[in-house]
N, C-alpha and C positions, 0 to 999 in steps of 0.2 A: 228795331231793325238794325242788324249789324252789317255794315258795308265794308268792303275790302280796304279802301284807301280813305285817308282823312288829311285835311290841312287845318292847322291851328294857328291863330294869331294870338300872341300873348304879350301883355305888358304888365306893369305892376298893379294895375287896378282892375283889369278885365281880361277875359279870354273869349275867343270865338272858335268853336270847333265845328268844322263842316265835313261830314262823312259823305262820300259820293261813290257812284258807279256810273255806267254809261247813261242811265236814264233818271236816276234819283239823287236827290241831295237831302240831307238832314242836318239842320243847324242847331247848335246848343250854345248858349251864352252863359258865362260864369263871371260873377262879380266878386271882388275881394271884400271881405267884411273887416273893416278896421276896428279893432278894440284896443286902442292905445291905453297904456297904463304908465305910471312913473317907473315901473320896474325896468331895469336895464335889459335891452334885447327884445322888448315886446314887439317892435316893428319887424324884427327878423322872424319871430315866431308867427306873426300874422302873415308874413310873406310865405313862409313855409306851409302854413295851413292852406293858403290860396293855391300855391303850386301843387300841393297834394290833391286838392279838388280837381285841378286841371288834369293831373295824371289819372285820377279816378275816371274822369270823363273819356280818357283815351283807352281804357280797358277794353279788350276784345277787338281792337282795331289792329289789323295785321301790319300796316305800313302808314306812317305819319310823317308829313312834312311840317316842320315847325317854322313859323314866321313871326316877326315882330321887330320892334326897334332894337338897336344894338345893345343897350344896357339891359332891358327887360329880357331879351332873348339870351344874353350871356348869363344873367342870374338864373333863369329857368334851366339852362343847360347845366350849370354848375349843380343846381339842386337835384336834377334828375339823374345825373351821373353819380352823385354821391349817395342819394337816398333811394332812388328807384331804378336800379340797374336793369330790371326786366322791361320797364317802359323805355329806357334809353336804347335798348337793343332793337326796339321796333321803330325808332325814329330814323328815317332814311336821309334826312338833311335838315339844315338850318339856313334860312334865307332872311336877310335883313331887309325889311320893307317898312313903309311909312303909312300906316292905317289905310289899307286898300279896301275897296268895296267888296262885298261878298262875291260879285261876279269876277272882279280882278283877282281875288284870292283863289277862286276856283280855277280860273284860266292858268294861273301860275302853277297850281298843283297838278293840273292835267298835263301840262308841259313837262313838269318834273317827273311824274310817274311814267310817262311814255318813255322817256330816256331811261329811267330806272328799270322798267320792265324789260326793255330791249337788252340792257346790259346783263340782267339776271336771267334772261331767257324765259321769263314767266309772263303770262298774259293776265290781264285784268279780268276777273270773272264777270260774266254777263248777268 
């Protein structure tokens, strides 16, 4: 099921993507797979692989609000702007939050998208 809006919470170890409309929510969790080696830069490669999985989970979603801790969100934003410009174009905002519940995350997203939809003159599909 592809829904119009989504909110995603991302840090360096996991991500939670919640797609929603007026009546439905669909949640997906993504976990980082650490495969550390002695090779220089392996942590960066692992982080990029994880962020790529998050971007893949956002495919097909028209508008996304990204949330997370300051560092994780900044690192994700840097990755997506550099490596995934099509995904970056669908991100409507970045909010720094501290591990909200799914209910709190959804409330934040609904508030964000009401303002965003009113500014853009578009309505959320029913």
